[in-house]
N, C-alpha and C positions, 0 to 999 in steps of 0.2 A: 505492499500500500505506501503509495508516495505521500510526502508531506505538503499541505497547500503551502504557497509561496506569494506574498503580496509585496509589491514594491510602492514604495511613496516618493513623490518630489516634496520639497520641503516648502519651496513656496508656492501659492495659492493652492495647495492640496491641505497641506497640515495646519500652515499658518497664513494670515492675511496682511497685508499692508495698508492699514486704512488712517488717511490723513497724517504720514508720516510714521505712524505707531505699527510695529510689527508684534501680534500675539498668534496664539493658537486659536484656531475656530473653537466655539465652545464644544463642540463635540468629540474634538482630536485626541485628547489623553483618553478618555474613555473608550474610544473605538480603537485606538492600537492596545490598549490594557485588553480589551476583552478578545482582539485576533490572538493576542499573544496568549492569553489562557487557553484558548482552543486549541493553541499547537501550530500557529499559524509561524512559519519561518517570514521574518519582516524584514525589508531592504529599505535603504534610502538611497535616492538617484539624485542628483540636485547639482546645477549648475551654480558655481561661485567665484567671485572676483578672483582675478588672479593673487596669488600669495594666500588665499584661504587654506588653511589646514583641515585634516579631518578634527584634532581638537579643539579648534575654532567652530567648529559645524557643532561638535559634540555640547559644548559650552552654551552655544545657541539654543540648542534642543532641550537642554537642561533647564536656561532660563525661561521656556515658554511652557515649562512643566512636564515635558515629554523625558520618559526614563529610556536615557539611550542604550541601557543594557537589553532593552526590549528588542533592536534591531541586530539582526544576524551580521548586517552588513551594511555599510556607509561607503558610498562613492560620489567622489564630487569632481567636478569637470570645470 
C-alpha cells in the first residue's frame, strides 16, 4: 500500500500577503496537522528570493504557526 503524498506551495497556498502582512490562512495549521495525523507525507515547494535558505523558510513557517517537523521535504528555488 502506498503512502499518500501532498505538496504545498508556501505563498498563496499556505500563507497570504494582505496589506503587506503575511500570515497563514485560517485553516492552514489545522489542515497540515490533520493530513499529518492521517499519515500523509507532506512536502513544501516554494519559490524564494535569491539567497533564501531552507533555515529561513523553516523560521518563516514557524512564525506562521506551522510545525516544520510535519514536512518530510522542503524544496526552494
